[in-house]
Structures are given as C-alpha cells and as structure tokens.
C-alpha positions in Angstrom: 19.1 -54.2 107.6 17.0 -51.9 106.3 13.0 -52.6 106.9 10.5 -52.3 103.4 8.0 -49.9 104.2 4.7 -51.2 102.0 3.6 -47.3 102.2 6.4 -46.8 100.0 6.1 -49.9 97.3 9.5 -51.1 98.6 10.5 -55.0 97.4 14.1 -55.4 97.4 15.9 -57.1 95.2 17.8 -60.5 96.8 19.4 -62.1 93.7 22.6 -60.4 92.8 22.5 -62.4 89.4 19.1 -60.1 88.5 21.2 -57.1 89.5 24.4 -57.9 87.5 21.8 -58.7 84.4 20.3 -55.4 85.2 23.5 -52.9 85.5 24.7 -54.9 82.3 22.2 -53.9 80.4 23.4 -50.1 80.7 25.2 -49.7 76.6 28.6 -49.1 77.5 28.8 -45.4 75.9 26.3 -44.3 78.0 27.6 -45.3 81.4 28.7 -41.9 82.6 26.1 -40.7 84.1 24.0 -42.9 86.4 20.9 -42.1 88.6 19.6 -44.6 90.5 15.9 -44.5 91.7 15.4 -45.7 95.0 18.4 -47.0 96.0 17.0 -49.0 98.7 19.4 -51.0 100.4 21.9 -50.8 97.6 22.2 -54.4 96.4 21.9 -53.0 92.6 24.3 -49.5 93.5 27.0 -52.4 94.5 26.6 -53.7 90.7 26.5 -50.5 89.1 30.1 -49.1 91.2 31.5 -52.1 89.5 31.1 -50.4 86.3 32.4 -47.4 87.3 30.2 -44.3 86.5 31.8 -41.6 86.4 28.8 -39.5 87.8 26.4 -41.4 89.7 23.7 -39.7 92.0 21.5 -42.4 94.2 17.7 -40.6 94.8 16.1 -42.1 98.1 13.7 -40.7 99.9 13.5 -43.4 102.6 15.9 -42.1 105.2 16.4 -45.5 106.9 17.9 -46.2 103.2 20.3 -43.6 103.0 21.8 -44.0 106.6 22.4 -47.6 105.2 23.8 -46.4 102.1 25.9 -43.8 103.8 27.4 -46.3 106.3 28.0 -49.4 103.4 29.2 -46.8 100.4 31.6 -44.2 102.2 32.5 -43.7 99.2 29.5 -41.8 97.4 29.3 -39.5 100.3 27.2 -36.3 98.9 26.1 -38.5 95.7 22.8 -40.8 97.8 20.1 -37.8 97.7 17.5 -38.0 100.3 14.7 -36.4 97.7 12.1 -37.8 95.4 12.8 -38.4 92.4 9.5 -37.1 91.1 10.5 -34.0 91.9 14.3 -33.6 91.1 15.4 -30.9 88.7 18.0 -33.9 87.0 20.2 -30.6 85.8 20.6 -29.7 89.3 23.2 -33.2 88.6 23.8 -33.6 85.6 24.5 -31.9 82.1 22.9 -34.5 79.7 23.2 -38.4 78.5 21.8 -39.4 81.4 20.9 -43.3 82.3 17.8 -43.3 84.6 18.5 -46.9 86.4 16.4 -48.6 89.2 14.0 -51.0 90.6 11.2 -48.8 90.6 8.5 -48.7 93.3 5.2 -50.3 91.4 3.1 -47.8 92.8 4.8 -44.9 91.2 6.2 -46.7 88.4 3.9 -44.9 86.0 4.8 -41.4 87.4 8.6 -42.1 87.3 8.5 -43.1 83.5 6.0 -39.5 83.0 9.3 -38.3 84.5 12.0 -39.5 81.9 9.7 -38.8 79.4 9.1 -34.8 80.4 13.1 -34.8 80.8 13.5 -36.7 77.6 15.8 -33.9 76.4 18.3 -34.9 78.9 17.5 -38.5 79.4 19.3 -40.9 76.9 18.2 -44.5 78.4 16.5 -45.5 81.0 16.8 -48.8 82.6 13.8 -50.2 85.2 12.2 -53.1 87.2 8.5 -52.4 86.4 5.2 -55.0 87.3 5.1 -57.4 84.3 2.1 -56.0 82.9 3.2 -52.2 83.1 6.5 -53.4 81.2 3.9 -55.3 78.6 2.2 -52.3 78.0 5.0 -49.8 77.6 6.6 -52.3 74.9 3.7 -53.4 72.9 2.6 -52.4 69.3 -0.1 -51.2 67.9 -3.5 -53.9 68.2 -2.1 -55.6 71.3 -4.5 -55.6 73.6 -1.6 -54.2 76.3 -1.2 -51.4 73.6 -2.4 -48.0 75.3 -1.7 -44.7 76.5 1.9 -45.8 78.0 3.2 -47.8 74.8 2.0 -44.1 73.0 3.4 -41.6 74.8 7.0 -43.8 75.4 7.2 -45.0 72.0 6.9 -41.2 70.9 10.4 -40.9 72.0 12.1 -43.8 72.9 12.3 -47.5 71.4 11.4 -50.0 74.3 13.2 -53.4 74.4 11.2 -56.0 76.8 14.8 -57.7 78.6 13.7 -60.0 80.7 11.0 -61.4 82.9 12.0 -61.4 86.7 9.8 -64.0 89.5 8.7 -63.1 92.3 11.1 -64.9 94.3 14.0 -63.1 94.3 12.6 -59.7 96.5 11.7 -59.3 99.8 9.0 -59.4 100.6 7.7 -60.9 97.8 5.7 -58.8 95.4 2.3 -60.8 94.2 2.8 -60.2 90.7 6.0 -61.3 88.2 8.0 -58.4 87.0 10.0 -57.2 84.0 13.3 -55.5 82.9 13.1 -52.8 80.6 15.5 -50.6 79.0 14.1 -47.2 76.6 16.6 -45.4 74.5 15.7 -41.9 73.3 15.8 -41.9 69.5 14.9 -38.4 68.5 13.9 -39.6 64.4 10.9 -40.9 66.5 9.6 -37.4 67.7 6.1 -36.6 66.9 6.1 -33.9 64.7 3.7 -31.7 66.1 2.5 -29.8 69.4 3.8 -32.0 72.0 1.1 -30.6 74.2 -1.7 -31.5 72.4 -0.4 -34.9 71.5 -0.7 -36.1 74.4 -4.0 -34.8 75.1 -5.3 -36.6 72.0 -3.5 -39.7 73.4 -5.0 -39.8 76.3 -8.5 -38.7 75.3 -8.4 -41.5 72.7 -7.6 -44.1 75.1 -10.2 -43.2 77.6 -12.8 -44.6 75.5 -10.7 -47.3 73.9 -14.0 -49.2 72.4 -14.9 -46.1 70.7 -13.6 -45.4 66.9 -11.6 -42.0 67.0 -14.7 -40.3 65.5 -16.3 -40.7 68.9 -13.9 -40.1 71.1 -12.4 -37.0 70.2 -15.1 -35.1 69.6 -14.9 -32.9 72.1 -11.1 -31.8 70.4 -12.7 -31.6 66.8 -15.0 -29.4 68.2 -18.2 -30.8 66.2 -16.7 -30.2 63.4 -17.2 -33.6 60.8 -13.8 -35.0 59.0 -13.5 -37.5 56.1 -9.8 -38.6 57.2 -9.7 -42.8 57.5 -7.6 -42.3 60.5 -10.9 -41.4 62.8 -12.7 -44.6 62.3 -10.4 -47.0 63.8 -10.1 -46.9 67.4 -6.8 -46.2 69.4 -5.5 -49.3 69.5 -4.9 -49.3 65.7 -3.1 -46.3 65.3 1.2 -46.1 65.5 2.6 -43.2 67.0 3.3 -41.8 63.5 -0.8 -42.2 63.1 -1.6 -40.6 66.4 0.9 -37.6 65.3 -1.5 -37.0 61.6 -5.0 -36.9 64.6 -2.8 -34.4 66.3 -1.9 -32.0 63.6 -6.1 -32.2 61.7 -7.3 -31.4 65.8 -4.5 -28.3 65.4 -5.8 -27.2 62.3 -9.5 -27.6 63.3 
C-alpha cells in the first residue's frame, strides 16, 4: 500500500460512496477528456474508469503512487504521468473540452485552481475536493464573508456549485478540517469584457485591503486621479464580477 506523505499533502480517500459521487458529478457530455490530479492509490480513478472516459490521463508526482497505479491499473499504461499538474502543458495530452478532477492536496489547491483558470480556453469543467473553507470562498456570492479573490477570479469565467460536504473520517490519514466537493463549469458568457491581466491586478489589489473602500485601496492604480464613480465608494466584497470589470475599464482609461 502507498504511504501518505505529509510534504505532498496526501490524504487518501477511503469511502467508495464519496468517490462514486465525485465521478457521477461529471456531466455525461463531458466524460470524454479526463485529467485526474493526484490519483494517489486510484480510489477515485477506479470510479472514473467505470464511466468509460475516452481519453484519461492521471498526473501524479509521487513515484510510489505511480508504481502502485501501474501495477493495479495495467490498462492505463502510459496514461499515469509522473509530473506536477501545475507544470503540465495540457495541450500535450488533450485538444480541448477537458474535465479536470481530483482529491486535491490542500496545500496547493489554490494553485491548481489558478492553473485551471489560466487554461480556461481548453478546460470545460473542474470537479475537485477542497478544504471546506476554500470551497466556500470559491463559490460564495458578493456580500458574503467568504467572498474574495478566489470567488471573483473563478466566477469571472466559471459557474460554481458547492456540491457536498465531506467528513474528516473518510480519509487516511484524517485531515484536521472538513472538506467539500465543488464543480466549476466554463461559461464564456461570464468572461469580463476588459483586459484580463489588469482585471486580475485590480481584484487582488482591492482585496489586499478589503476593509478599505476601493477609492483608497486602488490609489496606486488610479495614479492619484480622483474619480466620482460610485463603485469606488464600496468595499471589494460588495462588488460583483461585472462591477469589477467596470472598475478595471476605469483604471485602464486612466
């Protein structure tokens, strides 16, 4: 059996019912191209294969896990890649319409999310296990105490759904926090109509001083030019994605 490694943030899922629910969360029409992040001992992998994915690849950094998976899933020969998903060029394995799925290591879950956002043109769906608090941040609405950078940058490109909460006792070793599974579905209609690089900068700068109004927190981007725009009188957690795009255009014009 594979030994869970703390430095890799490994907490192996042990409940087959949870693994089945995660696999069944993939929309039927999105089961062709599957990229599993951190398959570990293959507990989720087994359920994914029951869905007959046409093009499956698993990305695993742990050599021990890769050897275990090769021995237990011989039909996946060449499809379990020993490489870091964060450095993976997905176009080497897929053309487009990818579903990214996994029981994500919590220490890099936000980085995985940003990698998905960066590759949004070819990723159609992401279904992942996150720390519950992070899952709430990603899927929360404006005005919520959880609403922040992850919420805005994700919802700018994806529809987010909080699917279900997962108890600590279904992992080995048990994490010290509850977990949750979320689903993100790419929605081109949400794409903010502004410069994306500047949009990311505006959102991050605004939330870095979330207790201040945007008029104060974005001073460096507005370059000292005052504006009467009413949105600048609000705090960042009060703004929708569309309103952040509006602020981005204001900064761009200045």
